[in-house]
TIPA-321049 format. One record per residue (C-alpha): x, y, z; chain. Coordinates in pm, 1 decimal. Example, Ala and Ser with C-alpha at 12.3 -4.5 7.8 and 13.67 -1.06 7.14 Angstrom:
<atoms>
ATOM        xx        yy        zz  kette
ATOM    1230.0    -450.0     780.0      A
ATOM    1367.0    -106.0     714.0      A
</atoms>
This chain:
<atoms>
ATOM        xx        yy        zz  kette
ATOM   -2016.9    3394.1   -3832.5      A
ATOM   -2221.4    3715.0   -3856.4      A
ATOM   -1915.0    3928.8   -3776.2      A
ATOM   -1715.7    3752.4   -4050.3      A
ATOM   -1990.3    3827.2   -4304.7      A
ATOM   -1994.5    4188.4   -4188.7      A
ATOM   -1617.7    4206.1   -4235.8      A
ATOM   -1636.5    4038.6   -4577.8      A
ATOM   -1878.0    4311.4   -4688.0      A
ATOM   -1611.4    4567.9   -4599.2      A
ATOM   -1339.7    4406.7   -4809.1      A
ATOM   -1301.3    4576.3   -5146.6      A
ATOM   -1092.2    4496.4   -5449.7      A
ATOM    -885.2    4797.8   -5548.8      A
ATOM    -588.9    4792.2   -5786.6      A
ATOM    -609.4    4413.4   -5796.0      A
ATOM    -570.7    4383.5   -5415.8      A
ATOM    -828.1    4288.4   -5155.1      A
ATOM    -820.6    4571.1   -4902.6      A
ATOM   -1009.3    4729.0   -4615.0      A
ATOM   -1043.4    5104.6   -4574.7      A
ATOM    -925.4    5300.6   -4273.8      A
ATOM   -1272.8    5414.8   -4164.2      A
ATOM   -1408.9    5057.9   -4179.1      A
ATOM   -1116.7    4930.3   -3973.1      A
ATOM   -1158.2    5215.3   -3724.7      A
ATOM   -1528.0    5128.4   -3686.3      A
ATOM   -1444.1    4762.2   -3629.2      A
ATOM   -1168.3    4846.1   -3379.1      A
ATOM   -1401.8    5096.0   -3210.6      A
ATOM   -1160.2    5388.7   -3241.6      A
ATOM   -1191.5    5715.4   -3436.0      A
ATOM   -1042.3    5704.9   -3786.3      A
ATOM    -812.4    5991.2   -3693.1      A
ATOM    -665.8    5790.0   -3402.8      A
ATOM    -611.1    5487.6   -3626.3      A
ATOM    -434.0    5696.0   -3891.1      A
ATOM    -220.7    5873.8   -3628.1      A
ATOM    -109.0    5537.8   -3490.8      A
ATOM     -17.2    5424.7   -3839.3      A
ATOM     177.6    5745.6   -3910.3      A
ATOM     372.0    5706.9   -3585.7      A
ATOM     471.5    5357.7   -3704.0      A
ATOM     493.7    5428.2   -4077.5      A
ATOM     806.7    5210.7   -4117.3      A
ATOM     582.8    4906.6   -4055.7      A
ATOM     358.7    4993.6   -4353.6      A
ATOM     535.5    4975.1   -4690.0      A
ATOM     343.1    5046.5   -5012.1      A
ATOM     228.1    4685.4   -5048.5      A
ATOM      76.5    4691.0   -4696.2      A
ATOM    -101.9    5026.9   -4717.0      A
ATOM    -171.5    5294.4   -4979.0      A
ATOM    -384.9    5604.5   -5004.9      A
ATOM    -671.3    5589.8   -5250.9      A
ATOM    -689.2    5821.1   -5547.8      A
ATOM   -1013.5    5999.6   -5632.3      A
ATOM   -1068.3    5746.0   -5914.3      A
ATOM   -1016.5    5453.3   -5675.5      A
ATOM   -1263.8    5596.6   -5426.9      A
ATOM   -1520.8    5675.8   -5697.7      A
ATOM   -1504.6    5316.5   -5821.7      A
ATOM   -1615.1    5181.2   -5481.3      A
ATOM   -1809.9    5481.0   -5352.7      A
ATOM   -2151.7    5324.5   -5406.7      A
ATOM   -2052.1    5008.4   -5222.5      A
ATOM   -1925.1    5219.1   -4932.1      A
ATOM   -2240.3    5432.3   -4919.7      A
ATOM   -2460.8    5122.4   -4924.2      A
ATOM   -2262.2    4975.1   -4635.6      A
ATOM   -2281.6    5298.2   -4435.7      A
ATOM   -2658.2    5311.4   -4483.9      A
ATOM   -2635.6    5645.7   -4657.2      A
ATOM   -2953.1    5849.1   -4679.7      A
ATOM   -3052.8    5811.6   -5045.7      A
ATOM   -3323.6    6078.4   -5026.5      A
ATOM   -3072.6    6364.4   -5021.2      A
ATOM   -3114.1    6636.4   -5279.3      A
ATOM   -2899.7    6606.5   -5591.3      A
ATOM   -2797.3    6970.5   -5552.2      A
ATOM   -2691.8    6943.2   -5189.4      A
ATOM   -2444.0    6657.6   -5196.3      A
ATOM   -2246.1    6732.5   -4880.6      A
ATOM   -2354.8    6582.0   -4551.2      A
ATOM   -2405.9    6819.3   -4265.8      A
ATOM   -2201.2    6804.7   -3950.6      A
ATOM   -1835.7    6801.3   -3866.6      A
ATOM   -1625.9    6515.1   -3997.9      A
ATOM   -1873.8    6377.9   -4254.1      A
ATOM   -1698.9    6512.7   -4564.1      A
ATOM   -1353.7    6378.7   -4637.2      A
ATOM   -1070.7    6624.8   -4668.3      A
ATOM    -827.0    6342.9   -4749.8      A
ATOM    -877.4    6022.1   -4939.5      A
ATOM    -894.2    5711.0   -4717.6      A
ATOM    -608.4    5467.5   -4671.5      A
ATOM    -646.5    5110.0   -4792.0      A
ATOM    -483.7    4828.6   -4594.2      A
ATOM    -399.2    4493.4   -4750.2      A
ATOM    -417.7    4173.0   -4549.2      A
ATOM     -53.7    4215.3   -4444.8      A
ATOM    -119.4    4576.4   -4343.4      A
ATOM    -411.0    4469.2   -4127.1      A
ATOM    -191.6    4206.1   -3963.5      A
ATOM      64.3    4480.8   -3895.2      A
ATOM    -210.8    4693.8   -3735.5      A
ATOM    -242.9    4429.2   -3465.8      A
ATOM     107.1    4521.7   -3352.8      A
ATOM      27.3    4888.7   -3301.8      A
ATOM    -330.6    4863.0   -3171.4      A
ATOM    -326.7    4656.4   -2855.9      A
ATOM    -671.8    4695.8   -2703.6      A
ATOM    -874.1    4380.1   -2639.3      A
ATOM   -1134.0    4489.5   -2896.2      A
ATOM    -861.2    4544.7   -3158.5      A
ATOM    -710.7    4201.9   -3092.5      A
ATOM   -1048.4    4026.0   -3123.5      A
ATOM   -1137.1    4218.3   -3438.3      A
ATOM    -800.4    4145.2   -3593.1      A
ATOM    -854.3    3772.0   -3539.6      A
ATOM   -1198.7    3798.5   -3700.9      A
ATOM   -1059.2    3997.7   -3994.7      A
ATOM    -786.2    3740.1   -4057.2      A
ATOM   -1051.4    3466.2   -4050.3      A
ATOM   -1258.4    3661.7   -4303.5      A
ATOM    -961.7    3689.8   -4540.8      A
ATOM    -892.7    3316.6   -4502.8      A
ATOM   -1259.1    3239.5   -4575.7      A
ATOM   -1249.9    3454.0   -4890.3      A
ATOM    -934.6    3275.0   -5006.0      A
ATOM   -1100.6    2937.4   -4941.8      A
ATOM   -1407.0    3040.2   -5143.5      A
ATOM   -1188.4    3158.4   -5430.9      A
ATOM    -997.1    2829.3   -5430.6      A
ATOM   -1325.1    2636.6   -5446.6      A
ATOM   -1435.0    2860.4   -5732.9      A
ATOM   -1113.7    2786.5   -5924.9      A
ATOM   -1160.8    2414.6   -5862.4      A
ATOM   -1519.6    2434.7   -5990.4      A
ATOM   -1400.0    2615.8   -6303.3      A
ATOM   -1152.3    2336.4   -6371.3      A
ATOM   -1422.8    2073.9   -6322.1      A
ATOM   -1656.5    2259.0   -6559.3      A
ATOM   -1379.5    2276.5   -6818.5      A
ATOM   -1325.7    1899.6   -6791.3      A
ATOM   -1700.9    1836.6   -6823.9      A
ATOM   -1717.9    2055.5   -7135.3      A
ATOM   -1429.1    1865.0   -7289.5      A
ATOM   -1594.5    1531.0   -7206.5      A
ATOM   -1925.3    1648.2   -7346.3      A
ATOM   -1743.6    1755.6   -7661.4      A
ATOM   -1593.1    1406.6   -7691.2      A
ATOM   -1933.4    1249.6   -7624.4      A
ATOM   -2093.8    1470.7   -7889.0      A
ATOM   -1849.3    1337.9   -8148.6      A
ATOM   -1915.2     979.6   -8039.7      A
ATOM   -2291.7    1032.2   -8036.4      A
ATOM   -2280.1    1181.3   -8386.0      A
ATOM   -2091.9     873.7   -8507.8      A
ATOM   -2356.0     648.2   -8347.7      A
ATOM   -2638.5     849.5   -8507.6      A
ATOM   -2468.4     826.7   -8848.0      A
ATOM   -2425.8     449.1   -8810.2      A
ATOM   -2791.6     411.9   -8707.7      A
ATOM   -2907.8     616.3   -9007.9      A
ATOM   -2696.1     398.5   -9238.1      A
ATOM   -2849.3      82.4   -9086.3      A
ATOM   -3200.1     224.4   -9123.7      A
ATOM   -3129.5     318.6   -9484.5      A
ATOM   -3004.6     -36.5   -9553.2      A
ATOM   -3316.6    -186.8   -9389.8      A
ATOM   -3539.4      41.1   -9593.8      A
ATOM   -3358.3     -64.4   -9911.1      A
ATOM   -3400.8    -435.9   -9818.4      A
ATOM   -3772.4    -387.5   -9755.7      A
ATOM   -3815.1    -217.9  -10087.9      A
ATOM   -3629.6    -506.3  -10255.8      A
ATOM   -3845.7    -768.5  -10087.7      A
ATOM   -4171.2    -584.9  -10163.1      A
ATOM   -4096.3    -514.0  -10528.8      A
ATOM   -4323.9    -640.1  -10798.9      A
ATOM   -4190.5    -959.6  -10947.5      A
ATOM   -4145.6    -985.4  -11317.7      A
ATOM   -4096.7   -1287.5  -11537.4      A
ATOM   -4257.0   -1627.9  -11557.6      A
ATOM   -4437.9   -1803.7  -11281.8      A
ATOM   -4458.3   -2174.3  -11232.9      A
ATOM   -4791.6   -2321.7  -11185.5      A
</atoms>
């Protein structure tokens, strides 16, 4: 269950699609990102645009803080010196994003035991996310029904309150009539 939560934290929504980035997948598969991308490029016919796409700078900027939080980025870096030191820390190319179908296709080109196990876990994570979203939609429908019922009940309650006020007004009028000062002659 812990691995599925870890994978769910690495699933981003970009361009309306739930995707995982190449460096996250490479870390999960325990291979260098370069090796993963080379394998994909050798089998590029298996990855149409709806299975895999390269992020734009805007796409990457929109999720950059989520990615840095996940990587455990050192937040005490100077604002002036924004580049990390060391080879391979600064991206020359924007990362590739893989949809659920693209990740399933990766299982066909990466055949190590670790890759197979991770792929199964990733598919389970996507299924879990879908299940949660379906529950959420169901809850929204239930809330909508409750609001409609409450609206109907409000109308009915208002009618009851109006009827009760009318009854109370009638009772008050009767009491005043009974307690009025009598005029006229009295029999002795």
